[in-house]
PDB file of N, CA, C and O in Angstrom, chain B, residues numbered from 101:
ATOM      1  N   MET B 101     -21.255 139.674 -78.466  1.00  0.00           N
ATOM      2  CA  MET B 101     -22.514 140.472 -78.783  1.00  0.00           C
ATOM      3  C   MET B 101     -21.244 142.007 -79.334  1.00  0.00           C
ATOM      4  O   MET B 101     -21.712 143.138 -79.205  1.00  0.00           O
ATOM      5  N   GLU B 102     -20.038 141.903 -79.789  1.00  0.00           N
ATOM      6  CA  GLU B 102     -20.095 142.129 -80.314  1.00  0.00           C
ATOM      7  C   GLU B 102     -20.091 142.834 -81.626  1.00  0.00           C
ATOM      8  O   GLU B 102     -19.686 143.943 -81.976  1.00  0.00           O
ATOM      9  N   ALA B 103     -20.767 141.674 -82.345  1.00  0.00           N
ATOM     10  CA  ALA B 103     -21.511 142.004 -83.390  1.00  0.00           C
ATOM     11  C   ALA B 103     -22.832 142.481 -83.434  1.00  0.00           C
ATOM     12  O   ALA B 103     -23.664 142.197 -84.295  1.00  0.00           O
ATOM     13  N   GLY B 104     -22.973 143.158 -82.544  1.00  0.00           N
ATOM     14  CA  GLY B 104     -24.244 143.952 -81.983  1.00  0.00           C
ATOM     15  C   GLY B 104     -25.574 142.833 -81.865  1.00  0.00           C
ATOM     16  O   GLY B 104     -26.686 143.221 -82.224  1.00  0.00           O
ATOM     17  N   GLU B 105     -25.340 141.087 -81.212  1.00  0.00           N
ATOM     18  CA  GLU B 105     -25.799 140.773 -81.234  1.00  0.00           C
ATOM     19  C   GLU B 105     -26.645 140.418 -79.413  1.00  0.00           C
ATOM     20  O   GLU B 105     -25.870 140.369 -78.458  1.00  0.00           O
ATOM     21  N   LEU B 106     -27.769 140.266 -79.224  1.00  0.00           N
ATOM     22  CA  LEU B 106     -27.846 140.263 -78.338  1.00  0.00           C
ATOM     23  C   LEU B 106     -26.960 139.115 -76.956  1.00  0.00           C
ATOM     24  O   LEU B 106     -26.501 137.973 -76.930  1.00  0.00           O
ATOM     25  N   VAL B 107     -27.118 140.347 -75.912  1.00  0.00           N
ATOM     26  CA  VAL B 107     -26.130 139.438 -74.921  1.00  0.00           C
ATOM     27  C   VAL B 107     -26.617 137.965 -74.078  1.00  0.00           C
ATOM     28  O   VAL B 107     -27.811 137.885 -73.789  1.00  0.00           O
ATOM     29  N   PRO B 108     -25.650 136.761 -73.672  1.00  0.00           N
ATOM     30  CA  PRO B 108     -26.743 135.317 -73.782  1.00  0.00           C
ATOM     31  C   PRO B 108     -27.669 135.275 -72.196  1.00  0.00           C
ATOM     32  O   PRO B 108     -26.851 135.050 -71.304  1.00  0.00           O
ATOM     33  N   LEU B 109     -28.875 135.401 -71.713  1.00  0.00           N
ATOM     34  CA  LEU B 109     -29.209 135.333 -71.108  1.00  0.00           C
ATOM     35  C   LEU B 109     -28.530 134.561 -70.073  1.00  0.00           C
ATOM     36  O   LEU B 109     -29.448 134.804 -69.290  1.00  0.00           O
ATOM     37  N   GLU B 110     -27.738 133.846 -69.369  1.00  0.00           N
ATOM     38  CA  GLU B 110     -27.219 134.067 -68.316  1.00  0.00           C
ATOM     39  C   GLU B 110     -26.324 134.837 -67.601  1.00  0.00           C
ATOM     40  O   GLU B 110     -26.012 134.990 -66.420  1.00  0.00           O
ATOM     41  N   ILE B 111     -25.945 135.362 -68.896  1.00  0.00           N
ATOM     42  CA  ILE B 111     -25.201 136.759 -68.374  1.00  0.00           C
ATOM     43  C   ILE B 111     -25.839 137.608 -68.038  1.00  0.00           C
ATOM     44  O   ILE B 111     -25.843 137.926 -66.849  1.00  0.00           O
ATOM     45  N   VAL B 112     -26.610 138.279 -68.978  1.00  0.00           N
ATOM     46  CA  VAL B 112     -27.489 139.661 -68.105  1.00  0.00           C
ATOM     47  C   VAL B 112     -28.521 139.619 -66.372  1.00  0.00           C
ATOM     48  O   VAL B 112     -28.928 140.498 -65.612  1.00  0.00           O
ATOM     49  N   LEU B 113     -28.629 137.190 -66.391  1.00  0.00           N
ATOM     50  CA  LEU B 113     -29.013 137.247 -65.039  1.00  0.00           C
ATOM     51  C   LEU B 113     -28.207 137.704 -64.077  1.00  0.00           C
ATOM     52  O   LEU B 113     -28.345 138.702 -63.370  1.00  0.00           O
ATOM     53  N   ASP B 114     -27.242 136.800 -64.100  1.00  0.00           N
ATOM     54  CA  ASP B 114     -25.631 136.943 -63.754  1.00  0.00           C
ATOM     55  C   ASP B 114     -24.928 138.831 -63.183  1.00  0.00           C
ATOM     56  O   ASP B 114     -24.440 139.160 -62.102  1.00  0.00           O
ATOM     57  N   LEU B 115     -25.213 139.797 -64.627  1.00  0.00           N
ATOM     58  CA  LEU B 115     -25.465 141.262 -63.552  1.00  0.00           C
ATOM     59  C   LEU B 115     -26.612 141.159 -63.185  1.00  0.00           C
ATOM     60  O   LEU B 115     -26.581 140.929 -61.976  1.00  0.00           O
ATOM     61  N   ILE B 116     -27.682 141.201 -63.567  1.00  0.00           N
ATOM     62  CA  ILE B 116     -28.680 141.082 -62.993  1.00  0.00           C
ATOM     63  C   ILE B 116     -28.863 141.153 -61.366  1.00  0.00           C
ATOM     64  O   ILE B 116     -29.465 141.893 -60.588  1.00  0.00           O
ATOM     65  N   LYS B 117     -27.883 139.795 -61.242  1.00  0.00           N
ATOM     66  CA  LYS B 117     -28.390 139.090 -60.396  1.00  0.00           C
ATOM     67  C   LYS B 117     -27.270 139.971 -58.466  1.00  0.00           C
ATOM     68  O   LYS B 117     -27.565 140.139 -57.283  1.00  0.00           O
ATOM     69  N   GLU B 118     -26.047 140.222 -59.361  1.00  0.00           N
ATOM     70  CA  GLU B 118     -24.810 141.652 -58.747  1.00  0.00           C
ATOM     71  C   GLU B 118     -25.286 142.764 -58.594  1.00  0.00           C
ATOM     72  O   GLU B 118     -25.004 143.529 -57.672  1.00  0.00           O
ATOM     73  N   ALA B 119     -26.184 143.000 -59.627  1.00  0.00           N
ATOM     74  CA  ALA B 119     -26.445 144.434 -58.628  1.00  0.00           C
ATOM     75  C   ALA B 119     -27.160 144.430 -58.464  1.00  0.00           C
ATOM     76  O   ALA B 119     -27.462 145.610 -58.288  1.00  0.00           O
ATOM     77  N   MET B 120     -28.253 143.637 -58.284  1.00  0.00           N
ATOM     78  CA  MET B 120     -28.834 143.050 -56.683  1.00  0.00           C
ATOM     79  C   MET B 120     -28.789 142.986 -55.345  1.00  0.00           C
ATOM     80  O   MET B 120     -29.300 143.435 -54.319  1.00  0.00           O
ATOM     81  N   LEU B 121     -27.635 141.937 -55.934  1.00  0.00           N
ATOM     82  CA  LEU B 121     -26.980 141.568 -54.337  1.00  0.00           C
ATOM     83  C   LEU B 121     -26.337 143.457 -54.190  1.00  0.00           C
ATOM     84  O   LEU B 121     -27.022 144.176 -53.463  1.00  0.00           O
ATOM     85  N   LYS B 122     -25.237 144.028 -54.800  1.00  0.00           N
ATOM     86  CA  LYS B 122     -24.563 144.794 -54.134  1.00  0.00           C
ATOM     87  C   LYS B 122     -25.898 146.550 -53.727  1.00  0.00           C
ATOM     88  O   LYS B 122     -25.628 147.557 -53.072  1.00  0.00           O
ATOM     89  N   ALA B 123     -27.177 146.192 -54.441  1.00  0.00           N
ATOM     90  CA  ALA B 123     -27.593 147.603 -53.697  1.00  0.00           C
ATOM     91  C   ALA B 123     -28.429 146.788 -52.249  1.00  0.00           C
ATOM     92  O   ALA B 123     -28.653 147.559 -51.315  1.00  0.00           O
ATOM     93  N   VAL B 124     -28.790 145.593 -52.091  1.00  0.00           N
ATOM     94  CA  VAL B 124     -29.374 144.824 -50.968  1.00  0.00           C
ATOM     95  C   VAL B 124     -28.682 145.187 -49.847  1.00  0.00           C
ATOM     96  O   VAL B 124     -29.196 145.473 -48.765  1.00  0.00           O
ATOM     97  N   ALA B 125     -26.524 145.167 -50.323  1.00  0.00           N
ATOM     98  CA  ALA B 125     -26.198 145.316 -48.966  1.00  0.00           C
ATOM     99  C   ALA B 125     -25.547 147.040 -48.924  1.00  0.00           C
ATOM    100  O   ALA B 125     -24.480 147.408 -48.431  1.00  0.00           O
ATOM    101  N   LYS B 126     -26.300 147.641 -49.421  1.00  0.00           N
ATOM    102  CA  LYS B 126     -26.525 148.970 -48.787  1.00  0.00           C
ATOM    103  C   LYS B 126     -27.662 149.238 -48.303  1.00  0.00           C
ATOM    104  O   LYS B 126     -27.720 150.235 -47.583  1.00  0.00           O
ATOM    105  N   GLY B 127     -28.682 148.592 -48.496  1.00  0.00           N
ATOM    106  CA  GLY B 127     -29.715 148.864 -47.384  1.00  0.00           C
ATOM    107  C   GLY B 127     -31.092 148.610 -48.417  1.00  0.00           C
ATOM    108  O   GLY B 127     -32.196 148.538 -47.879  1.00  0.00           O
ATOM    109  N   SER B 128     -30.990 148.497 -49.710  1.00  0.00           N
ATOM    110  CA  SER B 128     -31.963 148.743 -50.562  1.00  0.00           C
ATOM    111  C   SER B 128     -33.092 148.074 -50.472  1.00  0.00           C
ATOM    112  O   SER B 128     -32.532 147.067 -50.037  1.00  0.00           O
ATOM    113  N   LYS B 129     -34.464 147.688 -50.517  1.00  0.00           N
ATOM    114  CA  LYS B 129     -35.845 147.669 -50.612  1.00  0.00           C
ATOM    115  C   LYS B 129     -36.708 146.881 -51.051  1.00  0.00           C
ATOM    116  O   LYS B 129     -37.468 146.001 -50.646  1.00  0.00           O
ATOM    117  N   GLY B 130     -36.345 147.526 -52.205  1.00  0.00           N
ATOM    118  CA  GLY B 130     -36.925 147.504 -53.855  1.00  0.00           C
ATOM    119  C   GLY B 130     -36.570 147.721 -54.772  1.00  0.00           C
ATOM    120  O   GLY B 130     -36.336 148.898 -55.046  1.00  0.00           O
ATOM    121  N   PHE B 131     -36.393 146.911 -55.523  1.00  0.00           N
ATOM    122  CA  PHE B 131     -36.086 146.843 -57.148  1.00  0.00           C
ATOM    123  C   PHE B 131     -37.510 147.221 -58.510  1.00  0.00           C
ATOM    124  O   PHE B 131     -38.708 146.954 -58.413  1.00  0.00           O
ATOM    125  N   LEU B 132     -36.833 147.850 -59.581  1.00  0.00           N
ATOM    126  CA  LEU B 132     -36.924 148.337 -60.373  1.00  0.00           C
ATOM    127  C   LEU B 132     -37.105 148.038 -62.449  1.00  0.00           C
ATOM    128  O   LEU B 132     -37.571 148.700 -63.376  1.00  0.00           O
ATOM    129  N   ILE B 133     -36.692 147.211 -62.363  1.00  0.00           N
ATOM    130  CA  ILE B 133     -36.027 146.766 -63.553  1.00  0.00           C
ATOM    131  C   ILE B 133     -36.560 147.408 -64.795  1.00  0.00           C
ATOM    132  O   ILE B 133     -37.723 147.018 -64.694  1.00  0.00           O
ATOM    133  N   ASP B 134     -36.542 147.950 -65.638  1.00  0.00           N
ATOM    134  CA  ASP B 134     -36.784 148.566 -66.861  1.00  0.00           C
ATOM    135  C   ASP B 134     -36.371 147.621 -67.957  1.00  0.00           C
ATOM    136  O   ASP B 134     -35.160 147.453 -68.101  1.00  0.00           O
ATOM    137  N   GLY B 135     -37.176 147.000 -68.726  1.00  0.00           N
ATOM    138  CA  GLY B 135     -36.961 146.252 -69.695  1.00  0.00           C
ATOM    139  C   GLY B 135     -36.247 144.538 -69.625  1.00  0.00           C
ATOM    140  O   GLY B 135     -35.631 144.082 -70.589  1.00  0.00           O
ATOM    141  N   TYR B 136     -36.427 143.879 -68.550  1.00  0.00           N
ATOM    142  CA  TYR B 136     -36.273 142.351 -67.999  1.00  0.00           C
ATOM    143  C   TYR B 136     -37.781 142.281 -67.830  1.00  0.00           C
ATOM    144  O   TYR B 136     -38.540 143.195 -68.155  1.00  0.00           O
ATOM    145  N   PRO B 137     -38.081 141.353 -67.402  1.00  0.00           N
ATOM    146  CA  PRO B 137     -37.694 140.505 -68.589  1.00  0.00           C
ATOM    147  C   PRO B 137     -38.770 140.755 -70.098  1.00  0.00           C
ATOM    148  O   PRO B 137     -39.943 141.107 -70.224  1.00  0.00           O
ATOM    149  N   ARG B 138     -37.710 140.381 -71.058  1.00  0.00           N
ATOM    150  CA  ARG B 138     -37.834 140.404 -72.666  1.00  0.00           C
ATOM    151  C   ARG B 138     -38.785 139.385 -73.831  1.00  0.00           C
ATOM    152  O   ARG B 138     -39.330 139.429 -74.934  1.00  0.00           O
ATOM    153  N   GLU B 139     -38.435 138.223 -72.334  1.00  0.00           N
ATOM    154  CA  GLU B 139     -39.222 137.150 -72.918  1.00  0.00           C
ATOM    155  C   GLU B 139     -39.676 135.448 -71.232  1.00  0.00           C
ATOM    156  O   GLU B 139     -38.935 135.119 -70.305  1.00  0.00           O
ATOM    157  N   VAL B 140     -40.834 134.987 -71.528  1.00  0.00           N
ATOM    158  CA  VAL B 140     -41.265 134.183 -71.036  1.00  0.00           C
ATOM    159  C   VAL B 140     -39.756 133.466 -69.789  1.00  0.00           C
ATOM    160  O   VAL B 140     -39.589 133.522 -68.571  1.00  0.00           O
ATOM    161  N   LYS B 141     -39.143 132.999 -70.678  1.00  0.00           N
ATOM    162  CA  LYS B 141     -37.909 132.206 -70.444  1.00  0.00           C
ATOM    163  C   LYS B 141     -37.009 132.897 -69.231  1.00  0.00           C
ATOM    164  O   LYS B 141     -36.234 132.530 -68.348  1.00  0.00           O
ATOM    165  N   GLN B 142     -37.702 134.354 -69.832  1.00  0.00           N
ATOM    166  CA  GLN B 142     -36.193 135.123 -67.980  1.00  0.00           C
ATOM    167  C   GLN B 142     -37.057 135.425 -67.427  1.00  0.00           C
ATOM    168  O   GLN B 142     -36.562 136.256 -66.665  1.00  0.00           O
ATOM    169  N   GLY B 143     -38.092 135.382 -67.200  1.00  0.00           N
ATOM    170  CA  GLY B 143     -38.570 135.502 -66.101  1.00  0.00           C
ATOM    171  C   GLY B 143     -38.857 134.731 -65.467  1.00  0.00           C
ATOM    172  O   GLY B 143     -39.092 135.027 -64.295  1.00  0.00           O
ATOM    173  N   GLU B 144     -39.008 133.139 -65.970  1.00  0.00           N
ATOM    174  CA  GLU B 144     -39.051 132.386 -65.509  1.00  0.00           C
ATOM    175  C   GLU B 144     -37.231 131.755 -64.705  1.00  0.00           C
ATOM    176  O   GLU B 144     -36.799 131.363 -63.622  1.00  0.00           O
ATOM    177  N   GLN B 145     -36.978 131.890 -65.418  1.00  0.00           N
ATOM    178  CA  GLN B 145     -35.182 131.564 -64.835  1.00  0.00           C
ATOM    179  C   GLN B 145     -34.346 133.155 -63.717  1.00  0.00           C
ATOM    180  O   GLN B 145     -33.463 133.362 -62.885  1.00  0.00           O
ATOM    181  N   PHE B 146     -35.150 133.694 -64.302  1.00  0.00           N
ATOM    182  CA  PHE B 146     -35.638 135.033 -63.240  1.00  0.00           C
ATOM    183  C   PHE B 146     -36.140 134.852 -61.571  1.00  0.00           C
ATOM    184  O   PHE B 146     -35.675 135.342 -60.541  1.00  0.00           O
ATOM    185  N   GLU B 147     -37.089 134.089 -61.766  1.00  0.00           N
ATOM    186  CA  GLU B 147     -38.044 133.587 -60.574  1.00  0.00           C
ATOM    187  C   GLU B 147     -37.318 132.585 -59.854  1.00  0.00           C
ATOM    188  O   GLU B 147     -37.499 132.389 -58.653  1.00  0.00           O
ATOM    189  N   CYS B 148     -35.995 131.551 -60.988  1.00  0.00           N
ATOM    190  CA  CYS B 148     -35.814 130.621 -60.596  1.00  0.00           C
ATOM    191  C   CYS B 148     -34.902 130.272 -59.246  1.00  0.00           C
ATOM    192  O   CYS B 148     -35.023 129.605 -58.219  1.00  0.00           O
ATOM    193  N   GLU B 149     -33.629 131.384 -60.064  1.00  0.00           N
ATOM    194  CA  GLU B 149     -32.973 131.657 -59.425  1.00  0.00           C
ATOM    195  C   GLU B 149     -32.638 133.117 -58.558  1.00  0.00           C
ATOM    196  O   GLU B 149     -31.771 133.368 -57.721  1.00  0.00           O
ATOM    197  N   ILE B 150     -33.227 133.567 -58.879  1.00  0.00           N
ATOM    198  CA  ILE B 150     -33.291 134.639 -57.632  1.00  0.00           C
ATOM    199  C   ILE B 150     -34.298 135.068 -56.725  1.00  0.00           C
ATOM    200  O   ILE B 150     -33.984 135.258 -55.550  1.00  0.00           O
ATOM    201  N   GLN B 151     -35.423 135.240 -57.097  1.00  0.00           N
ATOM    202  CA  GLN B 151     -37.065 135.075 -56.420  1.00  0.00           C
ATOM    203  C   GLN B 151     -38.472 135.790 -57.266  1.00  0.00           C
ATOM    204  O   GLN B 151     -38.767 136.416 -58.283  1.00  0.00           O
ATOM    205  N   GLU B 152     -38.895 135.356 -56.376  1.00  0.00           N
ATOM    206  CA  GLU B 152     -39.771 135.601 -57.447  1.00  0.00           C
ATOM    207  C   GLU B 152     -40.843 137.076 -57.148  1.00  0.00           C
ATOM    208  O   GLU B 152     -40.889 137.730 -56.107  1.00  0.00           O
ATOM    209  N   ALA B 153     -41.395 137.236 -58.034  1.00  0.00           N
ATOM    210  CA  ALA B 153     -41.203 138.955 -58.415  1.00  0.00           C
ATOM    211  C   ALA B 153     -42.722 139.342 -57.307  1.00  0.00           C
ATOM    212  O   ALA B 153     -43.832 138.812 -57.366  1.00  0.00           O
ATOM    213  N   LYS B 154     -42.298 140.300 -56.478  1.00  0.00           N
ATOM    214  CA  LYS B 154     -43.862 140.248 -55.708  1.00  0.00           C
ATOM    215  C   LYS B 154     -44.769 141.132 -56.605  1.00  0.00           C
ATOM    216  O   LYS B 154     -45.713 140.565 -57.155  1.00  0.00           O
ATOM    217  N   SER B 155     -44.670 141.846 -56.718  1.00  0.00           N
ATOM    218  CA  SER B 155     -45.136 143.108 -58.444  1.00  0.00           C
ATOM    219  C   SER B 155     -44.821 142.953 -59.713  1.00  0.00           C
ATOM    220  O   SER B 155     -43.929 142.187 -60.077  1.00  0.00           O
ATOM    221  N   VAL B 156     -45.732 143.875 -60.733  1.00  0.00           N
ATOM    222  CA  VAL B 156     -45.006 143.484 -61.989  1.00  0.00           C
ATOM    223  C   VAL B 156     -45.934 145.063 -62.387  1.00  0.00           C
ATOM    224  O   VAL B 156     -47.125 145.193 -62.104  1.00  0.00           O
ATOM    225  N   ILE B 157     -45.183 146.047 -63.013  1.00  0.00           N
ATOM    226  CA  ILE B 157     -45.611 146.396 -63.827  1.00  0.00           C
ATOM    227  C   ILE B 157     -45.690 146.740 -65.115  1.00  0.00           C
ATOM    228  O   ILE B 157     -44.646 146.719 -65.767  1.00  0.00           O
ATOM    229  N   PHE B 158     -47.010 147.151 -65.796  1.00  0.00           N
ATOM    230  CA  PHE B 158     -47.421 146.383 -67.561  1.00  0.00           C
ATOM    231  C   PHE B 158     -47.894 148.072 -67.577  1.00  0.00           C
ATOM    232  O   PHE B 158     -48.388 148.682 -66.629  1.00  0.00           O
ATOM    233  N   PHE B 159     -47.618 148.550 -68.790  1.00  0.00           N
ATOM    234  CA  PHE B 159     -47.575 149.343 -69.442  1.00  0.00           C
ATOM    235  C   PHE B 159     -48.221 149.013 -70.894  1.00  0.00           C
ATOM    236  O   PHE B 159     -47.655 148.425 -71.816  1.00  0.00           O
ATOM    237  N   ASP B 160     -49.337 149.451 -70.880  1.00  0.00           N
ATOM    238  CA  ASP B 160     -49.915 148.652 -71.841  1.00  0.00           C
ATOM    239  C   ASP B 160     -50.310 150.696 -73.112  1.00  0.00           C
ATOM    240  O   ASP B 160     -51.132 151.611 -73.051  1.00  0.00           O
ATOM    241  N   VAL B 161     -49.204 150.372 -73.930  1.00  0.00           N
ATOM    242  CA  VAL B 161     -48.955 151.700 -74.762  1.00  0.00           C
ATOM    243  C   VAL B 161     -49.272 151.799 -76.578  1.00  0.00           C
ATOM    244  O   VAL B 161     -49.137 151.169 -77.627  1.00  0.00           O
ATOM    245  N   PRO B 162     -49.617 152.667 -76.188  1.00  0.00           N
ATOM    246  CA  PRO B 162     -50.867 152.237 -78.327  1.00  0.00           C
ATOM    247  C   PRO B 162     -49.401 152.105 -79.075  1.00  0.00           C
ATOM    248  O   PRO B 162     -48.339 152.377 -78.516  1.00  0.00           O
ATOM    249  N   GLU B 163     -49.552 151.545 -80.713  1.00  0.00           N
ATOM    250  CA  GLU B 163     -47.801 151.546 -80.826  1.00  0.00           C
ATOM    251  C   GLU B 163     -47.329 152.806 -81.935  1.00  0.00           C
ATOM    252  O   GLU B 163     -46.394 152.759 -82.735  1.00  0.00           O
ATOM    253  N   ASP B 164     -48.018 153.609 -81.768  1.00  0.00           N
ATOM    254  CA  ASP B 164     -47.732 154.650 -82.310  1.00  0.00           C
ATOM    255  C   ASP B 164     -46.783 155.438 -81.311  1.00  0.00           C
ATOM    256  O   ASP B 164     -45.613 155.811 -81.399  1.00  0.00           O
ATOM    257  N   ILE B 165     -47.673 155.534 -80.409  1.00  0.00           N
ATOM    258  CA  ILE B 165     -47.166 156.591 -78.946  1.00  0.00           C
ATOM    259  C   ILE B 165     -44.927 155.571 -78.676  1.00  0.00           C
ATOM    260  O   ILE B 165     -43.879 156.035 -78.226  1.00  0.00           O
ATOM    261  N   LEU B 166     -45.326 154.054 -79.308  1.00  0.00           N
ATOM    262  CA  LEU B 166     -43.955 153.497 -78.960  1.00  0.00           C
ATOM    263  C   LEU B 166     -43.505 154.084 -79.851  1.00  0.00           C
ATOM    264  O   LEU B 166     -42.704 154.979 -79.582  1.00  0.00           O
ATOM    265  N   VAL B 167     -43.885 153.776 -81.430  1.00  0.00           N
ATOM    266  CA  VAL B 167     -42.171 154.257 -82.119  1.00  0.00           C
ATOM    267  C   VAL B 167     -42.430 155.893 -81.910  1.00  0.00           C
ATOM    268  O   VAL B 167     -42.455 156.627 -82.898  1.00  0.00           O
ATOM    269  N   GLN B 168     -42.516 156.129 -81.302  1.00  0.00           N
ATOM    270  CA  GLN B 168     -42.431 158.125 -80.788  1.00  0.00           C
ATOM    271  C   GLN B 168     -40.952 157.423 -79.806  1.00  0.00           C
ATOM    272  O   GLN B 168     -39.733 157.533 -79.937  1.00  0.00           O
ATOM    273  N   ARG B 169     -41.391 157.068 -79.328  1.00  0.00           N
ATOM    274  CA  ARG B 169     -40.443 156.761 -78.239  1.00  0.00           C
ATOM    275  C   ARG B 169     -38.995 156.221 -78.020  1.00  0.00           C
ATOM    276  O   ARG B 169     -38.170 156.326 -77.113  1.00  0.00           O
ATOM    277  N   LEU B 170     -39.041 155.488 -79.454  1.00  0.00           N
ATOM    278  CA  LEU B 170     -38.039 154.339 -79.904  1.00  0.00           C
ATOM    279  C   LEU B 170     -37.869 155.069 -80.930  1.00  0.00           C
ATOM    280  O   LEU B 170     -37.269 154.384 -81.758  1.00  0.00           O
ATOM    281  N   MET B 171     -38.141 156.445 -81.466  1.00  0.00           N
ATOM    282  CA  MET B 171     -37.102 157.400 -82.353  1.00  0.00           C
ATOM    283  C   MET B 171     -36.517 157.827 -81.078  1.00  0.00           C
ATOM    284  O   MET B 171     -35.716 157.110 -80.480  1.00  0.00           O
ATOM    285  N   HIS B 172     -36.872 158.907 -80.669  1.00  0.00           N
ATOM    286  CA  HIS B 172     -36.249 159.420 -79.929  1.00  0.00           C
ATOM    287  C   HIS B 172     -35.006 159.377 -79.144  1.00  0.00           C
ATOM    288  O   HIS B 172     -34.056 160.159 -79.161  1.00  0.00           O
ATOM    289  N   ARG B 173     -35.309 157.682 -78.045  1.00  0.00           N
ATOM    290  CA  ARG B 173     -34.466 157.633 -77.990  1.00  0.00           C
ATOM    291  C   ARG B 173     -33.158 157.091 -78.217  1.00  0.00           C
ATOM    292  O   ARG B 173     -32.224 156.811 -77.467  1.00  0.00           O
ATOM    293  N   ALA B 174     -33.381 157.004 -79.709  1.00  0.00           N
ATOM    294  CA  ALA B 174     -32.260 156.879 -80.755  1.00  0.00           C
ATOM    295  C   ALA B 174     -32.649 158.072 -81.120  1.00  0.00           C
ATOM    296  O   ALA B 174     -33.529 158.192 -80.267  1.00  0.00           O
ATOM    297  N   LYS B 175     -32.692 159.029 -81.696  1.00  0.00           N
ATOM    298  CA  LYS B 175     -31.638 160.686 -81.274  1.00  0.00           C
ATOM    299  C   LYS B 175     -30.883 161.050 -80.630  1.00  0.00           C
ATOM    300  O   LYS B 175     -29.867 161.688 -80.907  1.00  0.00           O
ATOM    301  N   THR B 176     -31.315 160.653 -79.543  1.00  0.00           N
ATOM    302  CA  THR B 176     -30.522 160.692 -77.935  1.00  0.00           C
ATOM    303  C   THR B 176     -29.868 159.893 -77.326  1.00  0.00           C
ATOM    304  O   THR B 176     -29.485 160.132 -76.180  1.00  0.00           O
ATOM    305  N   ARG B 177     -29.655 159.008 -77.824  1.00  0.00           N
ATOM    306  CA  ARG B 177     -29.030 157.502 -76.758  1.00  0.00           C
ATOM    307  C   ARG B 177     -27.771 157.961 -76.591  1.00  0.00           C
ATOM    308  O   ARG B 177     -27.827 157.710 -75.388  1.00  0.00           O
ATOM    309  N   TYR B 178     -26.488 158.490 -76.739  1.00  0.00           N
ATOM    310  CA  TYR B 178     -25.222 159.058 -76.789  1.00  0.00           C
ATOM    311  C   TYR B 178     -25.733 160.107 -76.282  1.00  0.00           C
ATOM    312  O   TYR B 178     -24.593 160.488 -76.015  1.00  0.00           O
ATOM    313  N   MET B 179     -26.155 160.656 -76.026  1.00  0.00           N
ATOM    314  CA  MET B 179     -26.582 161.973 -75.497  1.00  0.00           C
ATOM    315  C   MET B 179     -26.083 162.209 -73.718  1.00  0.00           C
ATOM    316  O   MET B 179     -26.225 161.061 -73.298  1.00  0.00           O
ATOM    317  N   VAL B 180     -25.716 162.849 -72.807  1.00  0.00           N
ATOM    318  CA  VAL B 180     -25.065 162.443 -71.636  1.00  0.00           C
ATOM    319  C   VAL B 180     -25.286 163.713 -71.069  1.00  0.00           C
ATOM    320  O   VAL B 180     -24.735 164.800 -71.248  1.00  0.00           O
ATOM    321  N   THR B 181     -26.659 163.162 -69.996  1.00  0.00           N
ATOM    322  CA  THR B 181     -27.528 164.617 -68.873  1.00  0.00           C
ATOM    323  C   THR B 181     -26.553 164.473 -68.042  1.00  0.00           C
ATOM    324  O   THR B 181     -26.271 163.366 -67.583  1.00  0.00           O
ATOM    325  N   VAL B 182     -25.624 166.035 -67.598  1.00  0.00           N
ATOM    326  CA  VAL B 182     -25.419 166.674 -66.752  1.00  0.00           C
ATOM    327  C   VAL B 182     -26.061 167.180 -65.083  1.00  0.00           C
ATOM    328  O   VAL B 182     -25.497 168.243 -64.822  1.00  0.00           O
ATOM    329  N   ARG B 183     -26.619 166.948 -64.403  1.00  0.00           N
ATOM    330  CA  ARG B 183     -27.074 167.739 -63.390  1.00  0.00           C
ATOM    331  C   ARG B 183     -26.590 168.213 -62.008  1.00  0.00           C
ATOM    332  O   ARG B 183     -26.604 167.440 -61.050  1.00  0.00           O
ATOM    333  N   ILE B 184     -26.227 169.295 -61.920  1.00  0.00           N
ATOM    334  CA  ILE B 184     -25.241 169.743 -60.712  1.00  0.00           C
ATOM    335  C   ILE B 184     -26.667 170.954 -59.775  1.00  0.00           C
ATOM    336  O   ILE B 184     -26.381 171.557 -58.741  1.00  0.00           O
TER     337      ILE B 184
END
């Protein structure tokens, strides 16, 4: 991970599970998980170990728009937003 590699699937799933359990304890009734799963294996493991997804939102975005968004994200990656 320190070398910029992807985090192993098991660690990601454990982190998601922990965050979801904490949110449920505080009264959350649903979740929107952005950018996960990235591959079928992750989705299958999520449904096996946590719960079957009740809904999925798929955004079909043209490639040029995706490139624009990624470039913008790269520029603002370390920017901090403070709301008062």
